SERO-4910 file (N, C-alpha, C, O; in steps of 0.05 Angstrom, whole numbers):
BEGIN
 pado doro    nc1    nc2    nc3   cac1   cac2   cac3    cc1    cc2    cc3    oc1    oc2    oc3
  Met    A    288    550   -164    292    524   -150    313    507   -165    315    483   -159
  Thr    A    328    518   -182    347    502   -198    366    487   -180    371    463   -185
  Ala    A    378    501   -160    397    488   -143    385    464   -129    398    443   -125
  Leu    A    360    466   -120    347    444   -107    340    422   -126    345    398   -120
  Ser    A    329    428   -149    321    408   -168    345    391   -178    342    367   -183
  Glu    A    368    403   -179    392    388   -187    400    367   -167    416    349   -173
  Arg    A    390    369   -142    396    350   -121    376    327   -120    377    310   -103
  Leu    A    356    328   -138    334    308   -137    336    289   -160    342    297   -183
  Arg    A    331    264   -155    329    243   -176    305    248   -194    307    244   -218
  Leu    A    284    257   -182    258    262   -196    247    289   -187    250    295   -163
  Pro    A    235    305   -205    227    332   -197    201    332   -181    181    342   -190
  Val    A    203    322   -157    179    320   -139    185    332   -112    205    326   -100
  Leu    A    167    349   -103    167    359    -76    141    348    -63    119    356    -71
  Val    A    144    330    -43    121    320    -29    108    343    -14    120    353      5
  Ala    A     84    351    -21     72    375    -11     68    373     20     63    352     30
  Pro    A     72    395     33     67    396     62     36    394     67     21    411     58
  Met    A     28    373     81     -1    368     85     -7    369    115      5    355    131
  Phe    A    -27    385    122    -35    388    150    -44    362    162    -62    349    151
  Leu    A    -32    355    184    -37    330    199    -32    305    183    -41    283    190
  Val    A    -17    307    161     -9    284    145     21    281    144     32    259    146
  Ser    A     35    303    140     64    303    135     79    306    162     74    324    177
  Gly    A     98    288    166    115    289    190    144    282    183    150    279    159
  Pro    A    161    279    203    189    274    197    194    248    182    212    247    165
  Glu    A    179    227    188    183    201    174    179    204    144    193    193    128
  Leu    A    158    219    136    152    224    108    174    240     95    182    234     72
  Val    A    184    260    109    206    277     98    231    261     94    245    263     74
  Ile    A    238    245    114    262    229    113    260    208     90    279    205     75
  Ala    A    237    194     88    234    174     67    235    187     40    246    175     21
  Ala    A    224    210     37    225    224     11    254    230      3    262    225    -20
  Ala    A    269    241     22    297    248     16    313    223      8    330    224    -10
  Arg    A    309    202     23    324    177     18    316    164     -9    332    149    -20
  Ala    A    292    171    -19    283    160    -44    292    177    -68    287    170    -91
  Gly    A    305    200    -62    315    217    -83    297    240    -91    302    253   -112
  Ile    A    276    245    -75    259    269    -79    262    287    -55    281    283    -39
  Val    A    244    306    -51    246    323    -27    218    324    -14    198    325    -29
  Gly    A    217    324     12    192    326     27    190    349     45    211    361     52
  Ala    A    166    356     52    161    379     70    140    372     91    123    356     86
  Phe    A    143    384    115    121    382    134    114    410    143    131    428    145
  Pro    A     88    415    149     80    441    160     88    442    189     84    423    205
  Ala    A    100    464    197    109    467    225     86    464    245     90    452    266
  Pro    A     61    473    238     39    469    257     32    439    262     17    434    282
  Asn    A     42    421    246     36    393    251     49    383    277     39    364    290
  Ala    A     70    397    286     82    391    312     66    406    333     64    431    333
  Arg    A     53    391    350     34    403    369     46    426    386     33    446    389
  Arg    A     70    422    396     83    442    412    110    449    400    120    435    383
  Ile    A    121    471    408    146    481    398    168    461    404    186    456    387
  Asp    A    168    448    428    189    429    433    185    404    416    205    390    411
  Asp    A    161    398    408    157    376    388    169    383    362    182    367    349
  Leu    A    166    408    353    178    417    328    209    415    330    222    407    311
  Glu    A    220    422    353    249    419    357    257    390    353    277    385    340
  Arg    A    242    372    365    249    343    362    246    334    333    263    318    323
  Trp    A    225    343    320    222    335    292    245    344    275    256    329    259
  Cys    A    253    369    279    276    380    263    301    364    269    317    359    251
  Glu    A    306    358    294    330    343    301    329    315    288    349    305    278
  Gln    A    305    303    288    303    276    276    309    277    246    323    259    236
  Val    A    299    298    232    304    300    204    333    306    198    345    293    181
  Thr    A    345    325    212    372    333    205    392    311    212    412    307    198
  Glu    A    387    296    234    405    274    241    403    251    220    423    240    213
  Ala    A    378    245    211    374    224    192    386    230    165    397    213    151
  Leu    A    385    256    157    395    264    131    424    273    132    436    277    111
  Asp    A    435    275    156    463    280    160    473    306    145    496    308    137
  Gly    A    455    325    143    462    350    130    468    348    101    476    368     89
  Glu    A    463    325     88    470    322     60    447    324     41    449    333     18
  Leu    A    423    315     50    400    314     33    381    337     39    379    345     62
  Pro    A    368    348     19    350    371     23    324    364     37    314    341     35
  Trp    A    313    383     52    286    380     64    274    408     66    287    428     64
  Val    A    247    407     70    232    432     68    213    435     92    202    415    102
  Ala    A    210    459    102    191    465    123    170    485    112    177    501     95
  Asn    A    146    482    122    124    499    113    113    514    137    108    502    158
  Val    A    108    540    134     98    556    156     74    572    147     71    580    123
  Ile    A     56    577    166     32    594    160     40    623    166     49    630    188
  Ala    A     36    640    146     43    668    149     19    686    154     21    711    153
  His    A     -4    674    158    -29    690    162    -27    708    187    -14    699    207
  Arg    A    -38    731    186    -35    750    208    -47    740    234    -39    750    255
  Thr    A    -66    721    233    -78    711    258    -62    689    270    -68    679    292
  Tyr    A    -41    680    257    -25    657    267     -2    668    284     16    680    274
  Asp    A     -4    663    310     15    677    329     39    659    337     54    668    354
  Arg    A     42    635    325     65    618    333     88    621    313    108    607    316
  Leu    A     85    637    292    104    638    271    132    645    280    152    631    273
  Asp    A    135    665    297    162    673    306    176    651    321    200    646    317
  Ala    A    161    637    337    173    614    352    181    592    333    202    579    338
  Glu    A    166    587    313    173    566    294    198    573    278    215    556    274
  Ile    A    199    598    269    223    607    254    248    605    272    270    599    262
  Ala    A    245    611    297    268    609    315    279    581    316    303    576    317
  Val    A    261    561    317    269    533    316    282    526    290    303    514    289
  Leu    A    269    534    268    280    527    241    307    539    237    324    528    223
  Ser    A    312    563    249    338    576    245    361    560    256    384    563    247
  His    A    355    542    275    376    525    287    381    500    269    403    488    270
  His    A    361    493    253    363    468    238    366    472    208    373    454    193
  Arg    A    360    496    199    366    506    172    356    488    150    372    476    135
  Pro    A    330    485    147    319    471    123    329    484     97    334    508     97
  Thr    A    330    468     77    339    478     51    320    500     40    328    519     28
  Leu    A    294    496     46    274    514     35    252    517     56    244    498     70
  Val    A    241    541     58    218    547     74    196    557     56    200    576     41
  Ile    A    172    544     57    150    552     41    129    566     58    120    554     78
  Thr    A    121    590     51    101    604     67     73    599     54     71    595     29
  Ala    A     53    600     71     26    596     61      6    615     75     11    622     98
  Leu    A    -14    622     61    -37    637     73    -29    664     85    -40    672    106
  Gly    A    -10    677     72     -2    703     82     24    713     69     36    698     53
  Ser    A     32    737     75     55    749     62     81    735     72     84    730     96
  Pro    A     99    729     54    125    717     62    144    737     75    166    729     84
  Thr    A    137    762     76    155    783     86    164    777    114    187    784    121
  Arg    A    147    765    131    154    760    159    177    741    163    190    741    184
  Val    A    184    725    142    205    705    146    229    708    128    249    695    132
  Leu    A    227    725    108    248    727     88    276    732     99    294    717     94
  Asp    A    278    753    115    305    761    125    318    738    141    341    732    138
  Glu    A    302    726    159    313    706    177    322    681    161    344    671    166
  Val    A    305    672    143    312    648    127    337    653    109    354    636    107
  His    A    338    677     97    361    683     80    386    686     97    408    681     86
  Thr    A    384    692    123    407    694    140    423    667    141    447    667    142
  Trp    A    408    645    141    422    619    142    426    607    114    435    584    112
  Gly    A    420    622     94    425    613     67    402    596     56    405    584     35
  Gly    A    379    596     70    356    581     60    341    597     38    343    621     35
  Leu    A    325    582     24    307    594      4    279    598     15    271    583     33
  Val    A    265    618      5    237    622     12    220    622    -13    224    637    -31
  Tyr    A    200    604    -13    180    603    -33    153    609    -21    149    605      3
  Ala    A    135    620    -37    108    626    -26     87    612    -42     87    611    -67
  Asp    A     68    599    -28     44    588    -40     28    611    -51     23    630    -37
  Cys    A     19    609    -76      3    630    -89    -19    618   -104    -15    598   -119
  Ser    A    -43    628   -101    -66    617   -116    -77    636   -137    -96    629   -151
  Thr    A    -65    660   -140    -73    678   -161    -49    693   -172    -28    694   -158
  Pro    A    -50    703   -196    -27    719   -206    -21    743   -189      2    751   -186
  Thr    A    -41    755   -176    -37    778   -158    -20    769   -134     -1    783   -126
  His    A    -26    745   -123    -10    735   -102     19    731   -110     38    737    -95
  Val    A     23    721   -135     50    717   -145     65    743   -147     88    745   -139
  Glu    A     52    764   -158     64    790   -161     73    801   -134     94    813   -131
  Lys    A     55    798   -114     62    808    -87     85    793    -75    102    805    -62
  Ala    A     86    767    -79    107    751    -68    134    758    -80    154    761    -67
  Ile    A    134    762   -107    158    770   -121    168    797   -111    192    801   -107
  Ala    A    149    816   -108    156    843    -98    168    841    -70    185    858    -63
  Ala    A    159    822    -54    169    819    -27    198    808    -26    212    812     -7
  Gly    A    205    794    -48    233    784    -50    236    754    -47    257    744    -41
  Val    A    215    739    -53    217    710    -51    236    699    -72    242    712    -92
  Asp    A    246    675    -67    264    661    -86    249    645   -106    260    639   -128
  Gly    A    224    639   -101    208    623   -119    179    623   -111    172    633    -89
  Val    A    162    613   -129    133    613   -123    122    585   -128    132    570   -145
  Val    A    101    579   -113     86    554   -116     59    561   -126     44    575   -113
  Leu    A     52    552   -150     26    558   -162      7    537   -153      8    514   -162
  Val    A    -11    544   -134    -32    525   -124    -56    527   -143    -71    547   -142
  Cys    A    -59    507   -159    -79    507   -180   -104    491   -172   -104    478   -152
  Ser    A   -124    493   -189   -148    477   -185   -141    447   -183   -124    437   -198
  Gly    A   -154    434   -165   -149    405   -162   -130    398   -139   -127    374   -133
  Ala    A   -117    418   -127    -99    412   -105   -115    404    -80   -137    413    -76
  Gly    A   -103    386    -65   -116    378    -40   -112    400    -19    -96    418    -22
  Gly    A   -128    398      2   -127    419     23   -135    446     12   -153    447     -6
  His    A   -123    467     22   -130    494     12   -121    496    -17    -97    491    -23
  Thr    A   -139    502    -35   -134    499    -64   -138    525    -79   -147    545    -68
  Gly    A   -130    525   -104   -135    548   -121   -158    543   -140   -169    521   -141
  Ala    A   -164    563   -156   -186    561   -174   -178    560   -204   -195    556   -221
  Tyr    A   -152    565   -209   -143    568   -237   -131    542   -248   -119    526   -234
  Ser    A   -135    539   -274   -123    517   -288    -92    519   -288    -81    541   -290
  Ala    A    -79    496   -284    -50    496   -285    -39    507   -311    -18    520   -312
  Phe    A    -52    500   -333    -43    510   -359    -44    540   -361    -24    552   -368
  Ser    A    -66    552   -354    -69    581   -356    -53    596   -335    -40    617   -341
  Phe    A    -53    586   -311    -39    599   -289     -9    600   -294      4    621   -291
  Ser    A      2    577   -302     31    576   -307     39    594   -331     60    608   -330
  Ala    A     22    594   -352     28    611   -375     28    641   -368     45    656   -376
  Glu    A      8    649   -351      7    677   -344     30    685   -327     42    707   -330
  Val    A     38    668   -307     60    675   -290     86    676   -306    103    693   -301
  Arg    A     90    658   -325    114    659   -341    117    683   -359    138    689   -370
  Arg    A     95    699   -362     97    724   -377    112    745   -362    123    764   -374
  Phe    A    113    743   -335    127    764   -320    147    753   -299    160    769   -285
  Trp    A    150    727   -298    169    715   -278    184    692   -291    171    673   -300
  Asp    A    210    694   -291    226    672   -303    242    657   -281    260    641   -288
  Gly    A    235    662   -256    249    648   -234    237    621   -228    219    612   -242
  Pro    A    246    609   -206    236    582   -199    206    582   -194    195    599   -181
  Met    A    193    561   -205    164    558   -203    158    529   -198    168    511   -211
  Val    A    141    524   -178    131    498   -171    102    497   -179     87    516   -175
  Leu    A     93    475   -191     66    472   -199     52    452   -181     62    430   -177
  Ala    A     28    459   -171     13    442   -153    -16    440   -162    -28    459   -171
  Gly    A    -27    416   -159    -55    412   -164    -61    390   -184    -59    394   -208
  Gly    A    -70    367   -173    -80    346   -190    -59    330   -205    -66    316   -224
  Ile    A    -34    331   -197    -13    316   -211    -13    288   -200     -7    283   -177
  Thr    A    -19    269   -218    -25    242   -209     -1    223   -212      3    205   -195
  Asp    A     14    226   -234     34    205   -241     58    218   -255     60    242   -256
  Gly    A     76    201   -265    100    210   -278     95    226   -303    110    244   -310
  Arg    A     73    219   -317     66    235   -341     59    264   -332     66    283   -346
  Gly    A     45    266   -310     38    293   -300     63    309   -292     64    333   -296
  Leu    A     83    295   -281    108    309   -274    121    320   -299    131    342   -299
  Arg    A    122    303   -320    134    312   -345    119    336   -356    131    354   -367
  Ala    A     92    334   -355     76    356   -365     81    382   -349     82    404   -361
  Ala    A     85    380   -323     91    403   -307    117    416   -316    119    441   -317
  Glu    A    137    400   -323    162    411   -333    158    425   -359    169    447   -364
  Val    A    142    414   -377    136    427   -403    123    454   -398    127    473   -414
  Leu    A    106    456   -377     93    481   -371    112    501   -358    104    524   -352
  Gly    A    136    493   -352    156    512   -342    163    509   -313    178    525   -301
  Ala    A    152    487   -300    159    483   -272    185    468   -269    190    449   -284
  Glu    A    201    476   -249    225    461   -243    218    436   -227    231    415   -230
  Val    A    198    438   -210    190    416   -192    160    417   -189    148    439   -192
  Ala    A    148    394   -185    119    393   -180    113    384   -152    126    367   -141
  Tyr    A     92    397   -140     81    387   -115     65    361   -121     50    360   -140
  Met    A     69    341   -104     51    318   -103     44    313    -74     62    308    -58
  Gly    A     19    314    -68     10    310    -40     -7    285    -37      0    266    -23
  Thr    A    -30    285    -51    -49    264    -48    -37    236    -52    -44    217    -37
  Arg    A    -19    233    -71     -7    207    -77      8    196    -53     11    172    -50
  Phe    A     17    214    -35     33    205    -12     17    203     14     29    196     35
  Ile    A     -8    210     14    -24    207     38    -26    178     46    -24    171     70
  Ala    A    -29    160     26    -33    132     31     -7    116     34     -7     92     31
  Thr    A     15    131     39     40    116     44     42    109     74     29    121     91
  Thr    A     57     89     79     60     79    107     75     99    125     73     98    149
  Glu    A     89    118    113    105    138    128     89    163    135     99    179    151
  Ser    A     65    166    125     49    189    132     38    187    160     39    165    172
  Leu    A     28    209    171     18    209    199    -11    199    202    -20    197    224
  Val    A    -24    194    180    -53    189    181    -59    161    191    -42    143    193
  Ser    A    -85    157    198    -94    131    207    -97    112    183    -98    121    160
  Asp    A    -99     86    188   -104     67    167   -131     72    153   -134     68    129
  Gly    A   -150     82    169   -176     88    157   -174    110    136   -188    110    116
  Gln    A   -158    130    142   -155    152    123   -140    143     99   -147    151     76
  Arg    A   -119    127    102   -105    116     79   -124    100     61   -124    103     37
  Gln    A   -141     84     74   -159     67     58   -180     84     44   -188     77     21
  Met    A   -189    106     56   -208    123     42   -196    136     17   -209    139     -3
  Val    A   -170    143     19   -157    154     -4   -156    134    -27   -161    140    -50
  Val    A   -150    109    -20   -149     88    -40   -177     83    -52   -179     79    -76
  Glu    A   -198     85    -37   -225     78    -46   -238    101    -61   -256     96    -77
  Cys    A   -230    126    -57   -243    149    -69   -233    153    -98   -211    146   -105
  Ala    A   -251    165   -114   -245    174   -141   -248    204   -142   -257    216   -123
  Met    A   -241    216   -165   -242    245   -167   -270    255   -162   -274    277   -151
  Ala    A   -291    240   -169   -318    248   -165   -325    250   -135   -346    262   -128
  Asp    A   -308    238   -118   -313    239    -89   -301    263    -75   -303    265    -51
  Ile    A   -288    281    -91   -276    304    -79   -295    328    -80   -307    334   -101
  Val    A   -299    341    -58   -318    363    -55   -302    389    -47   -286    388    -29
  Leu    A   -308    410    -61   -296    436    -55   -314    451    -36   -338    456    -42
  Ser    A   -304    459    -13   -320    473      7   -302    491     25   -279    484     29
  Asp    A   -313    513     34   -299    530     54   -311    526     82   -304    542    100
  Ala    A   -328    506     86   -342    503    111   -324    494    134   -330    498    157
  Val    A   -302    481    127   -285    469    148   -266    489    161   -263    490    185
  Thr    A   -252    505    144   -232    523    154   -238    553    148   -224    570    158
  Gly    A   -258    558    132   -263    585    123   -249    592     98   -253    614     87
  Val    A   -233    574     87   -219    578     62   -226    554     44   -228    531     54
  Ser    A   -230    559     18   -237    537      0   -216    515      0   -192    520     -2
  Ala    A   -226    491      4   -208    467      5   -223    443     -7   -247    443     -7
  Asn    A   -207    424    -16   -218    399    -27   -219    378     -5   -199    373      9
  Trp    A   -242    364     -3   -246    344     18   -258    319      6   -271    319    -14
  Met    A   -253    296     20   -264    271     11   -293    269     21   -299    272     45
  Arg    A   -312    265      2   -340    266      8   -348    247     31   -363    255     48
  Pro    A   -338    222     32   -346    204     54   -341    216     81   -357    212    100
  Ser    A   -318    230     84   -312    242    111   -330    266    117   -338    270    140
  Leu    A   -337    281     96   -356    304    100   -383    293    108   -396    304    126
  Glu    A   -393    273     93   -419    262     99   -421    251    127   -441    254    141
  Arg    A   -400    237    135   -399    225    162   -401    247    183   -412    242    205
  Ala    A   -390    270    178   -390    292    197   -415    310    194   -419    328    210
  Gly    A   -431    305    173   -455    322    168   -447    350    162   -460    369    171
  His    A   -426    354    146   -413    380    143   -408    385    113   -385    381    104
  Leu    A   -429    394     98   -425    396     69   -428    425     58   -415    431     39
  Ala    A   -445    441     70   -451    467     59   -429    488     65   -419    489     87
  Pro    A   -420    504     44   -401    525     49   -411    546     69   -435    551     70
  Ser    A   -394    557     85   -402    576    105   -396    605     99   -411    623    107
  Gly    A   -374    610     84   -367    638     78   -358    654    102   -361    678    102
  Arg    A   -348    641    123   -342    655    148   -314    668    148   -309    684    166
  Gly    A   -297    661    130   -270    672    129   -250    657    146   -258    641    163
  Ala    A   -224    662    141   -203    646    154   -196    657    181   -197    681    186
  Asp    A   -189    639    199   -179    646    226   -160    624    235   -169    602    240
  Phe    A   -134    631    238   -114    611    246   -103    617    273    -82    607    280
  Ser    A   -119    632    289   -111    636    317   -118    611    333   -133    594    324
  Gly    A   -106    609    357   -112    585    373    -95    562    365    -76    564    350
  Asp    A   -101    538    376    -85    514    373    -94    499    348   -110    481    350
  Ile    A    -84    508    324    -94    495    300    -83    467    297    -95    451    282
  Ala    A    -62    460    311    -51    433    310    -70    413    322    -68    389    318
  Asp    A    -89    423    338   -109    405    351   -136    409    337   -157    404    350
  Asn    A   -136    418    312   -161    424    298   -177    398    293   -168    381    277
  Lys    A   -199    395    307   -214    370    305   -227    366    278   -232    344    270
  Ala    A   -233    389    265   -245    386    238   -227    371    219   -236    353    205
  Trp    A   -201    379    219   -182    365    201   -177    336    210   -171    320    193
  Lys    A   -181    331    235   -177    304    245   -199    285    236   -194    261    232
  Ser    A   -223    295    234   -246    278    227   -256    282    199   -270    265    188
  Ile    A   -249    304    186   -256    310    158   -230    310    142   -212    327    148
  Trp    A   -228    293    122   -202    288    110   -201    299     82   -220    298     66
  Ser    A   -178    311     76   -174    324     51   -159    306     31   -143    289     38
  Ala    A   -164    312      5   -148    300    -17   -154    316    -42   -173    332    -42
  Gly    A   -137    313    -62   -140    328    -86   -152    312   -109   -159    289   -105
  His    A   -154    324   -132   -166    311   -155   -150    286   -164   -161    269   -178
  Ser    A   -125    284   -156   -109    261   -164   -115    236   -148   -101    216   -151
  Val    A   -135    237   -130   -140    215   -112   -145    188   -127   -139    167   -118
  Gly    A   -157    190   -151   -163    166   -167   -138    151   -175   -140    128   -182
  Gly    A   -115    164   -175    -90    151   -182    -77    136   -159    -56    123   -163
  Val    A    -89    137   -136    -78    122   -112    -93     95   -111   -116     94   -103
  Glu    A    -79     74   -118    -93     48   -120    -87     29    -97   -100      9    -94
  Arg    A    -66     36    -80    -59     18    -59    -43     33    -38    -33     55    -43
  Ile    A    -42     22    -14    -24     33      7      4     23      1      9     -1     -3
  Ser    A     23     42      0     51     36     -8     71     50     10     63     67     26
  Thr    A     96     43      7    117     59     19    124     82      1    117     82    -23
  Val    A    137    102     12    146    125     -5    165    115    -27    162    123    -50
  Ala    A    183     97    -20    202     86    -40    187     73    -63    195     76    -86
  Glu    A    166     58    -57    151     44    -78    137     64    -96    137     60   -121
  Val    A    126     85    -85    113    106   -101    133    119   -119    128    123   -143
  Val    A    156    125   -108    177    139   -124    186    122   -147    190    132   -170
  Glu    A    190     96   -143    199     78   -164    178     77   -187    185     78   -210
  Glu    A    153     76   -179    132     76   -200    131    103   -215    128    103   -239
  Leu    A    134    125   -201    135    151   -214    159    153   -233    156    164   -255
  Cys    A    182    143   -225    205    143   -242    200    129   -268    207    139   -290
  Glu    A    188    105   -267    182     90   -291    164    105   -310    168    107   -334
  Gln    A    143    117   -298    124    132   -314    136    157   -326    131    164   -349
  Tyr    A    153    171   -310    166    196   -319    185    190   -342    185    205   -362
  Val    A    200    169   -340    219    162   -362    203    154   -387    210    162   -409
  Ala    A    181    139   -384    165    131   -406    152    155   -420    146    154   -444
  Ala    A    149    177   -405    137    202   -417    158    220   -428    152    242   -437
  Gly    A    184    212   -429    205    227   -441    222    243   -421    240    258   -429
  Gly    A    218    238   -395    234    252   -375    261    238   -371    264    214   -378
  Thr    A    280    252   -360    307    241   -355    312    243   -325    312    265   -313
  Leu    A    318    220   -313    324    220   -284    352    232   -280    370    228   -296
  Arg    A    355    246   -258    381    257   -251    398    235   -237    387    216   -226
  Asp    A    423    239   -237    441    219   -227    443    222   -196    465    229   -186
  Val    A    421    217   -183    420    217   -154    409    190   -145    386    185   -149
  Ala    A    426    174   -133    417    147   -126    401    148   -100    406    163    -82
  Pro    A    380    131    -99    364    129    -74    383    119    -52    402    105    -57
  Arg    A    377    126    -26    394    119     -4    378    101     16    389     93     36
***
């Protein structure tokens, strides 16, 4: 990810969050000097995805980087249509999740894009590298949404024993000090998701923003009951839905996941939720992160906010 990181003022990739990240968040991130991503399934229909991509590319004028995230799980049948749309708009980076990146590599590389794969175990990393990805995202314990089980310290160290390519670190990164720590662990860029849920540019309701502000780390519950895959959820939303016990039923991404009522009424966040103290704009969050990052010994790149 060296080429991408050099285009960023601060080494932050706003994580693609289901039903949270949209074009406004991606645009605001780019204009603030970082990079943002949205999951393609957040666009309810393929023509909606087309409009979202047009909105982003027109706003960024082809100069600033942006990222798209796709589900590569074998049960997800909209992937080919999503990649066809993305091929017209050429995001800088495509991140695959919940499946092998093999299905998208050739097409994305055709337009000069990079492909990174979300990985929650060293075995997943090894398979992604063997498939030919350009970089890996280590989804560690504490990440919001679908999460990993491993410590960022141990996971990054193990991966660096056999991979010296681009690595993104995800999971529980709260502030600028955490960003600097991620760099020390060998990451070029860090995922930050939870910190940006409560921004005015996210897709969520005011109630969801306020719940993020009010929750602490102790309010985060790990459960596979909502999607069949282990994920971190905010306890108040689980309790409201009467939905707390793990089910062990396994993942299934067939059907219209963009209309998933569970995600609409049960809200996710990561361990970093306690660091969200107010509803802010993306630009305000980035300025605060910059101050913290510099105080922790980091050096901002010469990329001015727009």
